[in-house]
Rosetta silent file (secondary structure, phi, psi, omega in degrees, C-alpha in Angstrom):
SEQUENCE: MTILTRDDDAHIATLTMNAPDRLNALSMAMLQALHDAFDTIAADDTIRVVILRGAGRAFCAGHDLNELRSLRAQPDKGAAGVKALFDRCTALMTRIQSLPQPVIAQVHGLAAAAGCQLVATCDLAVAEDGARFGVNGVNIGLFCSTPMVALTRNIPTKLAFEMLTTGRFLLASEAQHQGLINRTAPAEELGEDTRALAQSIAQKLPAAVRIGKAAFYAQSHMTTAQAYAFTGDVMVENMALDATAEGIDAFLTKRLPDWPT
SCORE:     score description
SCORE:     0.000 S_00000001
   1 L     0.000  133.650  176.456  145.262  166.991  111.659 S_00000001
   2 L   -74.283  125.734 -172.607  144.462  170.482  112.915 S_00000001
   3 L   -73.301  -20.303  179.252  147.620  172.574  112.577 S_00000001
   4 E  -145.903  130.931  178.344  146.772  174.731  115.601 S_00000001
   5 E  -115.581  155.217  178.689  144.569  173.915  118.579 S_00000001
   6 E  -132.203  131.012  175.532  143.045  176.196  121.208 S_00000001
   7 E  -128.591  129.290  179.938  141.948  175.313  124.741 S_00000001
   8 E  -110.149  137.897  176.927  140.383  177.858  127.105 S_00000001
   9 E  -160.271  125.619  174.903  140.259  177.551  130.870 S_00000001
  10 L    53.429   48.946  176.388  139.894  180.146  133.644 S_00000001
  11 L    70.577   12.115  179.383  140.450  183.153  131.329 S_00000001
  12 E  -117.657  125.382  174.918  143.600  181.564  129.822 S_00000001
  13 E  -100.360  128.555  176.974  143.760  180.481  126.171 S_00000001
  14 E  -109.121  116.213  175.971  146.367  177.866  125.303 S_00000001
  15 E   -99.454  128.831 -179.721  147.401  177.713  121.660 S_00000001
  16 E  -118.620  114.488  173.391  149.310  174.598  120.621 S_00000001
  17 E   -67.054  122.132 -167.810  151.223  174.509  117.351 S_00000001
  18 L  -120.762   60.182  173.716  150.367  171.030  116.144 S_00000001
  19 L  -131.529   61.767 -172.604  152.769  170.022  113.388 S_00000001
  20 H   -62.325  -28.305  179.651  155.139  167.785  115.378 S_00000001
  21 H   -67.962  -20.118  177.878  156.415  165.932  112.308 S_00000001
  22 H  -114.889   21.093 -179.346  157.851  169.266  111.068 S_00000001
  23 L    52.024   38.737  176.210  158.872  170.476  114.542 S_00000001
  24 L    55.398   40.354 -179.082  156.032  173.016  114.348 S_00000001
  25 L   -58.273  147.359  179.476  157.716  174.892  111.509 S_00000001
  26 L   -84.260   70.468  173.550  156.330  178.327  110.691 S_00000001
  27 L   -70.665  170.040  176.994  154.920  177.428  107.302 S_00000001
  28 H   -59.001  -38.147  179.814  152.539  179.827  105.589 S_00000001
  29 H   -65.485  -41.917  179.301  149.675  177.689  106.911 S_00000001
  30 H   -66.870  -43.767  178.896  150.978  177.825  110.493 S_00000001
  31 H   -59.582  -43.327 -179.796  151.588  181.579  110.304 S_00000001
  32 H   -66.495  -41.502  179.935  148.070  182.151  108.994 S_00000001
  33 H   -63.183  -42.345  178.525  146.513  179.894  111.632 S_00000001
  34 H   -64.627  -45.924 -179.128  148.356  181.693  114.421 S_00000001
  35 H   -60.555  -44.412  179.369  147.460  185.136  113.075 S_00000001
  36 H   -62.628  -41.206 -179.869  143.781  184.180  112.772 S_00000001
  37 H   -64.399  -42.326  178.759  143.759  182.746  116.292 S_00000001
  38 H   -66.978  -36.415  176.083  145.285  185.890  117.774 S_00000001
  39 H   -60.931  -42.287  179.542  142.794  188.060  115.885 S_00000001
  40 H   -65.883  -43.437 -179.631  139.955  186.038  117.390 S_00000001
  41 H   -65.483  -36.430 -179.229  141.447  186.204  120.888 S_00000001
  42 H   -56.277  -33.231 -178.168  141.972  189.969  120.628 S_00000001
  43 L   -93.195    3.710 -176.086  138.196  190.407  120.417 S_00000001
  44 L  -101.355  102.310 -177.126  137.469  187.914  123.210 S_00000001
  45 L   -71.351  -11.251  178.805  137.022  189.761  126.513 S_00000001
  46 L   -79.795  -16.361 -178.217  136.864  186.477  128.425 S_00000001
  47 L   -97.159  128.309 -177.896  140.539  185.779  127.668 S_00000001
  48 L  -112.376  -21.935 -179.901  143.124  187.574  129.808 S_00000001
  49 E  -146.703  148.815  176.517  146.332  185.658  129.018 S_00000001
  50 E  -121.229  134.049  170.818  147.552  183.433  126.159 S_00000001
  51 E  -107.409  129.488  178.397  149.996  180.535  126.445 S_00000001
  52 E  -114.500  124.073 -177.903  151.729  179.524  123.199 S_00000001
  53 E  -140.651  174.870  179.389  153.354  176.096  123.045 S_00000001
  54 E  -123.343  148.183  176.051  154.341  173.375  120.590 S_00000001
  55 L   -86.540  155.697  175.154  153.379  169.723  120.256 S_00000001
  56 L    83.360 -144.181 -170.053  155.929  166.932  119.991 S_00000001
  57 L   -84.122  -11.734 -172.742  159.691  167.190  120.497 S_00000001
  58 L  -146.613  157.676  172.975  160.161  170.940  120.014 S_00000001
  59 L   -69.483  -61.377  179.743  158.581  174.331  120.462 S_00000001
  60 E  -167.348  129.022 -177.320  159.368  175.542  116.927 S_00000001
  61 L   -94.273    9.740  178.608  162.254  174.908  114.541 S_00000001
  62 L   100.281 -158.060 -178.958  161.718  178.040  112.440 S_00000001
  63 L   -69.922  158.240  179.615  160.499  178.339  108.870 S_00000001
  64 L   -80.728  105.931 -175.482  159.638  175.287  106.789 S_00000001
  65 H   -66.140  -31.393  176.599  162.743  174.748  104.642 S_00000001
  66 H   -64.564  -39.114  178.028  160.899  172.413  102.276 S_00000001
  67 H   -66.487  -43.586  178.567  158.378  175.158  101.622 S_00000001
  68 H   -61.759  -41.462 -179.602  161.139  177.704  101.043 S_00000001
  69 H   -65.686  -38.604  179.230  162.915  175.348   98.655 S_00000001
  70 H   -66.814  -35.013  177.465  159.727  174.728   96.679 S_00000001
  71 H   -64.655  -33.617 -178.191  159.171  178.475   96.335 S_00000001
  72 L   -66.409  -16.865  179.455  162.643  178.847   94.876 S_00000001
  73 L   -75.494   -8.398  178.976  161.574  176.674   91.950 S_00000001
  74 L   -70.980  158.704 -178.353  159.399  179.509   90.630 S_00000001
  75 L   -55.874  -30.733  179.390  160.645  181.563   87.631 S_00000001
  76 L   -89.934   16.906 -177.127  161.507  184.485   89.920 S_00000001
  77 L    58.736   27.317  174.016  163.520  182.100   92.150 S_00000001
  78 L    86.551    5.791 -174.039  160.820  182.454   94.769 S_00000001
  79 H   -54.985  -48.677 -177.297  161.167  186.202   95.305 S_00000001
  80 H   -67.486  -45.238 -178.868  157.422  186.893   95.411 S_00000001
  81 H   -66.237  -42.243  179.312  156.550  183.821   97.448 S_00000001
  82 H   -66.600  -39.211  177.219  159.374  184.277   99.923 S_00000001
  83 H   -62.089  -41.842  179.378  158.486  187.960  100.337 S_00000001
  84 H   -64.129  -39.177  179.716  154.870  187.003  101.052 S_00000001
  85 H   -64.436  -47.637 -178.214  156.000  184.423  103.603 S_00000001
  86 H   -71.769  -30.330  173.827  158.267  186.807  105.496 S_00000001
  87 H   -64.846  -40.159  177.918  155.642  189.564  105.340 S_00000001
  88 H   -65.029  -38.531  178.526  153.166  187.134  106.908 S_00000001
  89 H   -65.271  -44.549  177.778  155.710  186.281  109.598 S_00000001
  90 H   -60.985  -40.938  178.925  156.294  189.961  110.352 S_00000001
  91 H   -62.255  -38.035  178.008  152.540  190.511  110.569 S_00000001
  92 H   -65.312  -46.791 -179.030  152.282  187.691  113.112 S_00000001
  93 H   -61.358  -39.987  177.679  155.067  189.074  115.288 S_00000001
  94 H   -65.981  -39.240  179.458  153.436  192.512  115.174 S_00000001
  95 H   -62.215  -39.918 -179.509  150.042  190.987  116.008 S_00000001
  96 H   -61.495  -45.085 -176.418  151.452  189.301  119.130 S_00000001
  97 H   -79.838  -17.426  174.996  152.791  192.537  120.557 S_00000001
  98 H   -91.992   -6.599  179.392  149.666  194.499  119.604 S_00000001
  99 L   -62.932  136.334  179.084  147.416  191.862  121.184 S_00000001
 100 L   -61.313  -33.383 -177.181  145.593  193.261  124.231 S_00000001
 101 L   -90.687  143.198  172.510  146.392  190.141  126.253 S_00000001
 102 L   -62.572  144.905  178.854  149.913  189.132  127.363 S_00000001
 103 E  -117.943  127.943  179.695  151.340  186.119  125.503 S_00000001
 104 E  -111.367  123.396  173.575  153.591  183.605  127.279 S_00000001
 105 E   -82.233  127.428  174.980  155.799  181.242  125.267 S_00000001
 106 E  -106.113  103.594 -165.299  156.025  177.794  126.868 S_00000001
 107 E  -107.285  129.851  172.421  159.237  176.441  125.373 S_00000001
 108 L  -135.431  158.350  176.243  160.545  172.908  125.303 S_00000001
 109 L    67.733  -98.134 -170.045  163.134  171.158  123.172 S_00000001
 110 E  -134.413  138.961  169.255  164.181  173.615  120.504 S_00000001
 111 E  -131.795   99.092 -172.048  163.416  177.203  119.497 S_00000001
 112 E  -118.847  147.259  175.261  165.461  177.872  116.366 S_00000001
 113 L    51.115 -118.302  179.896  165.619  180.689  113.801 S_00000001
 114 H   -65.133  -20.684  174.159  162.069  182.050  113.423 S_00000001
 115 H   -69.210  -37.390  174.040  161.120  179.863  116.388 S_00000001
 116 H   -68.730  -38.563  174.712  163.610  181.811  118.499 S_00000001
 117 H   -57.996  -40.840  179.885  162.166  184.994  116.994 S_00000001
 118 H   -63.110  -42.584  177.321  158.748  183.851  118.191 S_00000001
 119 H   -62.723  -46.166 -178.643  160.038  183.407  121.758 S_00000001
 120 H   -64.369  -27.839 -178.802  161.724  186.809  121.680 S_00000001
 121 H   -79.418  -34.942 -179.542  158.509  188.400  120.410 S_00000001
 122 L   -60.380  152.214 -175.993  156.220  186.949  123.081 S_00000001
 123 L   -67.042  -32.933 -178.898  155.727  189.158  126.119 S_00000001
 124 E  -143.607  160.557  178.835  157.006  186.480  128.507 S_00000001
 125 E  -150.691  136.165  173.993  158.665  183.080  128.191 S_00000001
 126 E  -123.363  134.865 -176.145  159.120  180.019  130.387 S_00000001
 127 E  -131.560  148.084  173.710  161.396  177.203  129.197 S_00000001
 128 E   -68.725  155.424 -175.165  162.261  173.726  130.311 S_00000001
 129 L   -54.907  -33.908 -175.991  165.771  173.322  131.682 S_00000001
 130 L   -92.175    4.718 -177.562  166.991  171.487  128.597 S_00000001
 131 L   -66.479  150.611  178.564  165.579  173.868  125.975 S_00000001
 132 E  -126.058  145.397 -175.728  167.937  175.385  123.379 S_00000001
 133 E  -129.473  129.848 -179.618  167.653  178.712  121.570 S_00000001
 134 E  -157.262  156.704  172.384  169.424  179.702  118.368 S_00000001
 135 L  -120.895   74.277 -163.829  169.309  181.774  115.189 S_00000001
 136 L   -98.778   19.358  179.775  171.300  179.269  113.186 S_00000001
 137 H   -58.592  -27.629 -179.768  170.271  180.042  109.616 S_00000001
 138 H   -58.386  -25.919 -179.256  173.866  181.017  108.854 S_00000001
 139 H   -65.169  -23.427  177.681  174.740  177.315  109.026 S_00000001
 140 H  -112.467   13.328  177.031  172.806  176.770  105.782 S_00000001
 141 L    85.275   16.094  179.772  173.769  180.089  104.213 S_00000001
 142 L  -124.094   98.423 -177.944  170.634  182.004  105.211 S_00000001
 143 L   -63.441  135.456 -176.273  171.384  184.778  107.698 S_00000001
 144 L   -79.502   69.270 -174.196  168.543  185.170  110.215 S_00000001
 145 L   -68.994  -44.284  178.786  167.889  188.807  109.356 S_00000001
 146 L   -73.324  -41.876  175.457  164.244  188.965  110.425 S_00000001
 147 H   -58.752  -29.131 -176.678  164.713  186.931  113.634 S_00000001
 148 H   -67.983  -20.529  178.600  167.508  189.292  114.675 S_00000001
 149 H   -61.823  -50.525  178.635  165.004  192.151  114.960 S_00000001
 150 H   -71.389  -39.011 -176.803  163.286  190.540  117.935 S_00000001
 151 H   -61.976  -44.906 -176.809  166.480  188.973  119.273 S_00000001
 152 L   -72.345   -8.668  174.061  168.411  192.245  119.473 S_00000001
 153 L   -95.773    5.748  179.813  165.538  193.756  121.431 S_00000001
 154 L  -120.110  -37.198 -172.682  165.927  191.051  124.071 S_00000001
 155 L  -126.792  166.222 -179.537  169.617  190.314  124.583 S_00000001
 156 L   -57.561  146.994 -173.951  172.955  192.205  124.420 S_00000001
 157 H   -58.334  -47.104 -175.596  174.088  193.239  120.952 S_00000001
 158 H   -67.320  -36.525  176.490  177.405  191.389  120.890 S_00000001
 159 H   -66.032  -43.122  178.669  175.847  188.121  122.051 S_00000001
 160 H   -59.370  -43.832 -178.858  173.126  188.434  119.421 S_00000001
 161 H   -66.186  -38.296  176.228  175.704  189.041  116.698 S_00000001
 162 H   -60.620  -46.342  179.052  177.748  186.047  117.852 S_00000001
 163 H   -61.438  -41.541 -177.359  174.679  183.815  117.699 S_00000001
 164 H   -68.762  -33.864 -175.424  173.734  185.146  114.271 S_00000001
 165 H   -95.108  -17.084 -179.875  177.189  184.704  112.756 S_00000001
 166 H  -112.114  -19.175 -175.758  178.234  181.407  114.366 S_00000001
 167 L    79.422   11.348 -178.269  174.921  179.585  114.790 S_00000001
 168 L   -65.378  140.573  177.263  175.681  179.035  118.480 S_00000001
 169 L   -98.925  148.491  171.822  172.772  177.950  120.640 S_00000001
 170 E   -99.493  136.963  169.265  171.996  179.151  124.150 S_00000001
 171 E   -78.364  162.695 -174.004  170.881  176.706  126.802 S_00000001
 172 H   -56.238  -39.527 -178.026  167.878  177.735  128.875 S_00000001
 173 H   -62.607  -42.135  178.630  169.968  178.847  131.854 S_00000001
 174 H   -72.196  -36.639  177.789  172.002  181.274  129.718 S_00000001
 175 H   -60.232  -37.427  176.887  168.895  182.407  127.844 S_00000001
 176 H   -68.901  -44.860 -179.178  167.386  183.352  131.190 S_00000001
 177 H   -60.586  -36.358 -176.859  170.544  185.102  132.346 S_00000001
 178 H   -87.236   -6.842  174.811  170.697  187.141  129.127 S_00000001
 179 L    96.916    8.554  179.292  167.018  188.123  129.243 S_00000001
 180 L   -75.808  -33.728  178.091  165.566  186.048  126.405 S_00000001
 181 L  -128.040  163.453 -178.170  163.286  184.120  128.769 S_00000001
 182 L   -85.881  -40.265 -175.788  161.874  184.869  132.215 S_00000001
 183 E  -160.083  165.160  176.723  162.449  181.590  133.998 S_00000001
 184 E  -117.785  164.019  179.534  163.231  177.902  133.617 S_00000001
 185 E  -152.073  150.060  171.335  161.527  174.821  134.969 S_00000001
 186 L   -57.588  149.422 -175.097  162.148  171.073  135.046 S_00000001
 187 H   -52.927  -41.038 -176.358  160.510  169.407  132.052 S_00000001
 188 H   -73.782  -10.839 -179.157  157.865  167.738  134.180 S_00000001
 189 H  -113.691    4.160 -174.067  156.898  171.079  135.768 S_00000001
 190 H   -60.214  -50.276 -178.659  156.998  173.283  132.654 S_00000001
 191 H   -62.376  -42.500 -179.724  153.258  173.342  132.018 S_00000001
 192 H   -64.233  -44.438 -178.619  152.424  173.894  135.673 S_00000001
 193 H   -67.983  -38.147  178.124  154.940  176.720  136.090 S_00000001
 194 H   -65.596  -42.484 -179.954  153.825  178.438  132.891 S_00000001
 195 H   -66.515  -35.454  177.548  150.214  178.233  133.930 S_00000001
 196 H   -61.559  -40.611  177.026  151.041  179.625  137.381 S_00000001
 197 H   -64.441  -43.234  179.228  152.579  182.682  135.705 S_00000001
 198 H   -62.459  -41.655 -179.181  149.524  183.036  133.473 S_00000001
 199 H   -65.218  -36.189 -179.677  147.179  182.752  136.450 S_00000001
 200 H   -64.687  -30.254  176.629  149.052  185.435  138.371 S_00000001
 201 H   -80.922  -40.283 -177.841  148.374  187.836  135.476 S_00000001
 202 H   -62.626  -22.533 -179.861  144.797  186.660  134.890 S_00000001
 203 L   -78.948  -14.074 -179.101  143.934  187.600  138.484 S_00000001
 204 L   -80.272  168.480  178.506  144.785  191.257  137.858 S_00000001
 205 L   -65.017  115.723 -175.663  142.355  193.874  136.532 S_00000001
 206 H   -56.300  -40.491 -178.303  142.123  193.018  132.795 S_00000001
 207 H   -62.640  -38.629 -179.905  141.635  196.646  131.722 S_00000001
 208 H   -66.477  -41.086  179.986  144.794  197.721  133.561 S_00000001
 209 H   -66.209  -40.741  179.856  146.862  194.945  131.978 S_00000001
 210 H   -65.368  -45.384  176.846  145.552  195.791  128.499 S_00000001
 211 H   -60.341  -43.964 -176.511  146.273  199.495  128.950 S_00000001
 212 H   -66.595  -40.069  179.881  149.693  198.664  130.353 S_00000001
 213 H   -65.331  -44.188  179.428  150.751  196.294  127.591 S_00000001
 214 H   -60.910  -42.503 -179.355  149.873  198.779  124.859 S_00000001
 215 H   -68.489  -35.025 -179.094  151.741  201.538  126.694 S_00000001
 216 H   -56.707  -48.290 -177.739  154.744  199.290  127.355 S_00000001
 217 H   -77.971  -33.929  179.925  155.481  198.817  123.664 S_00000001
 218 H   -64.396  -44.803 -176.306  154.480  202.314  122.610 S_00000001
 219 H   -72.197  -20.945 -176.974  156.845  204.049  125.047 S_00000001
 220 L   -66.326  -18.183 -179.345  159.757  201.774  124.171 S_00000001
 221 L  -100.738    6.703 -176.252  160.189  203.598  120.855 S_00000001
 222 L  -105.001  163.319  168.633  160.124  207.092  122.369 S_00000001
 223 L   -69.367  165.859 -179.430  162.716  209.360  123.886 S_00000001
 224 H   -58.823  -44.989 -179.396  162.699  209.509  127.687 S_00000001
 225 H   -63.413  -43.884  178.488  160.901  212.850  127.717 S_00000001
 226 H   -62.991  -40.463 -177.917  158.306  211.662  125.207 S_00000001
 227 H   -64.147  -42.321  178.774  157.803  208.440  127.142 S_00000001
 228 H   -65.493  -40.567  178.570  157.138  210.235  130.419 S_00000001
 229 H   -63.264  -44.041 -179.214  154.644  212.593  128.771 S_00000001
 230 H   -65.803  -50.033 -175.823  152.879  209.694  127.085 S_00000001
 231 H   -70.473  -24.562  172.784  152.767  207.392  130.108 S_00000001
 232 H   -61.670  -42.901  176.592  151.558  210.234  132.320 S_00000001
 233 H   -64.828  -36.851  178.026  148.476  210.451  130.112 S_00000001
 234 H   -63.564  -41.969  177.984  148.132  206.672  130.284 S_00000001
 235 H   -61.169  -39.541  177.304  148.169  206.817  134.096 S_00000001
 236 H   -61.443  -45.293  178.036  145.405  209.427  133.988 S_00000001
 237 H   -59.273  -45.464 -178.238  143.339  207.146  131.732 S_00000001
 238 H   -64.787  -43.321 -179.615  143.921  204.188  134.030 S_00000001
 239 H   -63.069  -24.708 -177.578  143.075  206.173  137.187 S_00000001
 240 L   -75.384  -12.206 -178.997  139.733  207.181  135.661 S_00000001
 241 L   -70.872  134.707  176.254  138.522  203.558  135.652 S_00000001
 242 H   -60.854  -35.890 -179.145  135.929  202.747  138.311 S_00000001
 243 H   -67.652  -30.411  176.287  137.591  199.372  138.790 S_00000001
 244 H   -70.234  -40.710  175.555  140.898  201.073  139.579 S_00000001
 245 H   -59.634  -40.593  177.115  139.190  203.217  142.217 S_00000001
 246 H   -63.610  -39.661  178.424  137.785  200.003  143.687 S_00000001
 247 H   -63.163  -41.028  178.915  141.268  198.466  143.698 S_00000001
 248 H   -66.905  -44.838  178.775  142.711  201.437  145.588 S_00000001
 249 H   -60.709  -41.270 -179.674  139.837  201.451  148.110 S_00000001
 250 H   -63.703  -41.361  179.393  140.268  197.713  148.662 S_00000001
 251 H   -63.975  -43.902 -176.464  143.992  198.102  149.317 S_00000001
 252 H   -69.979  -27.635  179.992  143.484  200.952  151.774 S_00000001
 253 L  -101.588   10.519  174.176  140.776  199.066  153.666 S_00000001
 254 L    56.329   53.373  175.124  142.730  195.793  153.608 S_00000001
 255 L  -140.584  169.213  177.646  140.257  193.713  151.612 S_00000001
 256 L   -79.628  143.141  178.392  140.194  192.040  148.205 S_00000001
 257 L   -68.310  147.238  178.525  138.922  194.203  145.324 S_00000001
 258 L   -89.585   77.701  179.438  135.476  193.449  143.965 S_00000001
 259 L  -107.177  157.817  176.594  136.548  192.784  140.400 S_00000001
 260 L   -59.391  140.819  179.062  134.912  190.444  137.853 S_00000001
 261 L  -108.007    0.000    0.000  136.115  186.847  138.186 S_00000001
């Protein structure tokens, strides 16, 4: 069985984590497959948006506990292997946000621990009404320290700490209210609604979206003054594009822009 599949259609790449028997756990193999796929997509100018989803009953249940337990059997109690695994996970999360194309998580069932981290890392997220989100490693004595990095950049601090220390899960409606996901959909409409969001982005000027995504994350780590100086330069770069001039002319003359389709 292929652990990760890719389907392209109308400038949208859909990646499906395909390990349903393990609830699409982020094993070393899954992390590597995802990282490789994103590297390939980054260089693919035909792709404008990525949808990330899971096969089977859940989006992603986090790291593979069987793999972690087997690593612990090593003489160093798994220190080297576990470090390599979490470094690979960090590299994947960084790759998603450095990807030129926006990534939308399509969430159903469960997004737990590193699976919740994956949702929080994606640029956008759509979830079925019954989906649940949690960083519940504390329940087995493993505090979700790496998932909390992405989580605390999405939701209020006190709620994040409560989830991390109690293992409490959020239902999709609360996850939306708190800012972890963008919207919810009935289970039977999840794929359609996620694709509609992807299509609305894919119709925009790809160069503008790529410039904008890179600037979005870069400015988030700056002071306000630094951010304005930086994004002013970004606006100048964007305005210099011939396609942007065409977009402005089209708007002023009340016609559709002549952009590549």
